[in-house]
C-alpha positions in Angstrom: 160.9 111.0 114.9 164.0 112.6 113.5 164.2 114.9 110.5 164.6 113.0 107.3 166.0 113.9 103.9 164.8 113.6 100.3 167.7 112.5 98.1 168.3 111.8 94.4 168.3 108.0 94.0 171.9 106.9 93.2 170.7 104.7 90.4 169.7 107.8 88.4 173.2 109.1 88.3 173.7 112.9 87.8 170.6 115.0 87.1 169.2 118.5 86.7 166.4 119.7 88.9 163.6 120.9 86.7 160.8 121.8 89.1 159.6 121.5 92.6 156.1 120.0 92.8 155.5 120.8 96.5 156.2 123.9 98.6 157.8 124.3 102.0 155.3 123.6 104.7 153.2 121.2 102.5 152.3 117.8 104.0 153.8 114.9 102.2 153.6 111.1 102.3 156.1 108.6 100.9 154.3 108.5 97.6 153.9 112.3 97.2 155.6 113.5 94.0 158.0 116.2 95.1 160.2 117.1 92.2 160.9 116.6 88.5 164.5 115.9 87.4 166.2 115.3 84.1 168.9 112.7 83.6 170.9 111.8 80.5 168.3 109.2 79.7 164.9 110.5 80.7 162.8 112.8 82.9 161.8 111.5 86.3 159.3 112.4 89.0 160.7 111.8 92.5 158.5 110.6 95.4 159.1 112.0 98.8 159.8 108.6 100.4 159.1 110.1 103.9 156.0 111.1 105.9 155.7 114.6 107.4 156.1 118.2 106.3 158.5 119.6 103.7 160.7 121.7 105.9 163.4 123.0 103.5 164.3 122.9 99.9 168.1 122.7 99.6 168.5 123.2 95.8 166.8 125.5 93.3 165.3 124.6 89.9 168.0 124.4 87.3 170.7 123.2 89.7 173.0 120.3 88.7 172.6 117.4 91.1 175.4 115.0 91.9 174.8 111.3 92.4 172.8 110.8 95.6 172.5 114.6 96.2 170.2 115.7 99.1 167.4 117.8 97.7 165.3 118.7 100.8 164.6 118.0 104.4 161.4 116.6 105.8 160.1 117.4 109.3 158.0 115.0 111.4 154.2 115.2 110.7 152.3 117.6 113.0 150.4 115.7 115.7 146.9 117.1 115.7 144.8 117.2 118.9 141.2 117.4 117.8 137.9 116.9 119.7 135.7 114.1 118.2 133.0 116.7 117.3 135.5 119.0 115.7 136.8 116.2 113.5 133.3 115.3 112.3 132.4 118.9 111.7 135.5 119.4 109.7 134.6 116.5 107.5 131.1 117.9 106.9 132.3 121.5 106.3 135.3 120.5 104.2 137.9 122.1 106.6 141.5 120.8 106.5 142.4 120.2 110.1 146.1 120.3 109.3 145.8 124.0 108.5 144.2 125.0 111.9 145.8 126.1 115.1 143.7 125.0 118.0 142.6 127.4 120.7 142.0 124.7 123.3 144.4 123.3 125.9 147.8 122.2 124.4 146.6 123.5 121.1 143.6 121.2 120.9 141.3 122.0 117.9 137.7 122.4 119.0 134.3 123.1 117.4 134.8 126.9 117.4 138.1 126.6 115.6 136.5 124.6 112.8 133.6 127.0 112.6 136.0 130.0 112.3 137.9 128.3 109.5 134.6 127.5 107.7 133.6 131.2 108.0 130.5 130.4 110.1 129.7 132.1 113.4 128.8 129.7 116.3 125.3 131.1 116.7 124.4 130.9 113.1 125.8 127.4 112.8 123.9 126.1 115.9 120.6 127.7 115.1 120.6 128.4 111.4 117.4 126.9 109.9 117.9 124.3 107.2 116.7 125.6 103.9 113.8 123.1 103.8 110.4 123.5 105.2 108.7 120.3 106.2 107.3 118.5 103.1 103.6 118.1 103.1 103.9 114.3 102.9 105.6 114.2 106.3 102.6 115.7 108.0 100.2 112.9 108.9 96.4 113.3 108.7 94.4 114.2 111.8 94.0 113.4 114.5 97.3 114.3 116.1 98.1 112.4 119.3 98.7 114.1 122.6 101.4 112.8 124.8 99.2 113.2 127.8 97.1 110.3 126.5 99.7 107.5 125.9 97.1 104.8 125.6 95.5 106.3 122.5 98.9 106.9 120.9 100.0 103.3 121.5 96.8 102.1 119.8 97.7 104.1 116.7 101.2 102.7 116.8 99.9 99.1 116.9 101.9 98.3 120.1 100.0 95.7 122.1 101.3 96.5 125.6 103.8 99.2 126.5 104.9 101.3 129.5 105.6 105.0 128.8 108.5 106.3 130.9 108.1 110.0 131.2 111.2 112.1 131.8 111.0 115.5 133.5 109.8 118.2 131.2 108.0 115.6 128.9 106.5 117.2 125.9 102.9 118.4 126.4 101.9 120.0 123.1 99.9 118.1 120.5 102.3 116.7 117.9 102.1 113.7 115.5 104.4 110.9 116.8 105.6 107.6 115.2 108.0 104.9 116.2 110.5 102.4 114.8 112.2 99.4 116.4 114.9 96.9 115.5 116.5 94.0 117.3 120.3 94.3 117.8 122.9 91.7 119.0 124.6 93.7 121.7 126.9 90.9 122.9 130.0 92.8 121.4 128.9 95.9 123.3 128.5 94.0 126.6 132.0 92.5 126.1 133.5 96.0 125.5 131.8 97.3 128.7 133.2 94.4 130.7 136.7 95.0 129.3 136.5 98.7 130.3 135.0 98.0 133.8 138.3 97.9 135.7 139.7 101.1 134.0 136.4 103.0 134.7 136.1 101.7 138.2 139.6 103.0 139.0 138.2 106.5 138.4 134.9 105.9 140.3 132.9 105.4 137.1 130.9 102.7 135.4 131.2 101.4 131.9 127.6 100.9 130.9 125.7 100.1 127.6 123.9 103.5 128.0 127.2 105.4 127.9 128.4 103.4 124.9 125.0 104.0 123.2 125.2 107.8 123.7 128.8 107.9 122.3 127.7 105.8 119.3 124.6 107.9 118.6 126.5 111.2 119.0 129.1 110.0 116.4 126.2 109.4 113.9 124.3 112.6 114.5 126.3 114.5 111.8 125.2 111.8 109.3 121.6 111.9 110.5 121.1 115.5 111.5 117.3 115.4 111.8 117.6 113.2 114.9 119.0 116.2 116.7 116.6 118.8 115.2 113.7 120.8 116.4 110.5 122.0 114.7 109.6 125.6 114.2 106.7 127.2 112.2 109.0 128.3 109.4 111.6 125.5 109.1 113.3 122.5 110.6 116.2 123.7 112.7 119.2 121.4 112.9 121.4 121.8 116.1 125.1 120.9 115.9 125.7 120.6 119.6 124.4 117.4 121.2 123.0 117.7 124.7 121.6 114.3 125.6 118.9 113.8 128.2 120.0 110.4 129.4 117.6 108.0 131.3 119.3 105.6 133.6 118.0 102.2 134.6 117.5 103.3 138.2 115.0 106.0 137.1 117.4 108.9 137.4 118.0 111.4 134.6 121.1 113.2 133.7 122.0 115.8 131.0 125.1 114.9 129.1 126.1 118.3 127.6 128.1 118.4 124.3 128.1 114.6 124.1 129.9 114.8 120.7 133.0 116.2 122.4 133.2 113.5 125.0 134.8 110.1 125.1 132.9 107.1 126.6 134.7 107.9 129.9 133.7 111.5 129.7 130.1 110.4 129.1 130.3 108.0 132.1 131.5 110.9 134.3 128.5 113.1 133.1 126.1 110.2 133.9 127.5 109.8 137.4 126.7 113.5 138.1 122.9 112.9 137.7 122.2 116.5 136.5 118.4 116.4 136.3 118.0 119.8 134.6 117.0 118.7 131.1 115.9 122.1 129.8 118.8 122.3 127.4 118.4 118.8 125.9 118.4 118.4 122.2 117.6 114.7 122.2 116.7 111.8 124.5 118.5 108.5 125.0 117.4 106.0 127.7 118.1 102.5 128.9 115.2 100.4 130.0 114.7 97.0 131.5 112.1 95.7 129.0 111.4 96.0 125.3 107.9 97.2 126.1 109.2 100.3 127.9 109.4 103.4 125.7 110.3 107.1 126.3 108.7 110.1 124.6 110.7 113.0 123.2 111.1 116.1 125.2 109.8 119.5 124.3 112.2 121.1 121.7 113.5 117.7 120.6 112.6 115.5 117.6 113.4 112.0 118.9 113.8 109.7 121.9 116.0 106.6 121.6 115.6 103.6 123.8 117.8 100.5 124.3 116.2 97.7 126.2 118.0 95.1 128.4 119.4 92.2 126.5 118.3 88.6 126.6 119.9 85.4 125.2 118.6 84.4 121.8 120.0 82.3 118.9 121.6 84.4 116.1 122.3 83.0 112.6 125.8 84.1 111.4 125.3 82.3 108.0 123.3 79.4 106.5 125.2 76.8 108.6 126.3 78.7 111.7 124.1 79.5 114.7 125.4 81.1 117.9 123.8 82.5 121.1 123.7 86.2 121.1 122.4 88.9 123.5 119.5 90.6 121.8 118.2 94.0 122.8 115.5 96.2 121.2 116.6 99.6 119.9 113.7 102.0 119.4 113.2 105.5 118.4 110.0 107.5 119.0 110.0 110.6 116.8 108.2 113.8 115.8 106.6 112.8 112.4 106.7 116.4 111.2 110.5 116.2 111.2 111.4 112.6 110.5 109.7 109.9 108.4 110.0 106.1 108.8 112.8 105.5 106.2 114.9 108.2 107.9 114.3 106.8 111.4 115.1 103.3 110.2 118.3 104.3 108.4 119.5 105.9 111.7 118.6 102.8 113.7 120.4 100.4 111.3 123.6 102.5 111.3 123.5 102.7 115.1 122.7 99.0 115.4 125.8 98.2 113.3 128.0 100.3 115.5 126.7 98.6 118.6 127.3 95.1 117.1 130.9 95.7 116.1 133.5 93.7 118.2 
């Protein structure tokens, strides 16, 4: 993109520059007001009519402008290289990414750059307790349910028949657990995986619903921070790095570190490595063959998310249209000291919508 100029429209005739409304270095769009001018008939506000950065002001306030005079030069907009996690964190913390210089490869802006701009140290941001202790209404009455006795827990959860799939390091302390489940049409997700199959295979990877699920969930964690939280005696601690303990259909487990920084291809690469050390996990996400298969949270996590295999089922698009969809069950099993049912359902609905988008 070549450097553009901002000119006085010829239709205005001669004019006097009264005031600049933007400074050199400011970002501008075609509709950005850049200057006030006075003609023989009226006062006008001139739009930039170009997209980029104001690189140079060629005239000073008070100057007489000839017909069609060039007022300023506009440089091409800066192309930002930003990790997905850094972009989401910037939105939450109110940081203008255009003002940052990235410390990553090729100037890429990462999590630490956003934290520095927001005035937060990495450690305090990752581990700072949320200023909210668990409300009393989130604490269910006794008895609490031990993970070691899944049958009693399933009875309390009114699940008729279920299989508990235990990952390594499954939680062992007594905690109150609850669950929520929704049905999701994952046919768009399956089509997307099929479309990516050749590209992934060329790199020795697989495009799977599990990888897409992890990417979609990590994108939603900033909006649903308690899904990636942990309980302490004094407060609920929200983590802003997403280390996912991923359960594969073949029974293997893999830790996807910093899932929020990865694309679906990066997540597929992490899944292929089958790193079974889950000690650093902040949440659990697993794919299962049947809707009755569920996965408990790990120690130090608040939730475990499960996506079942899909099966064909009629789906009503409206009152008159019925199609055949691929229906899967999306479940979350959560620590009831941290999450309540409305919060868990809000996360599942948002995630279900993401998985259902073509």
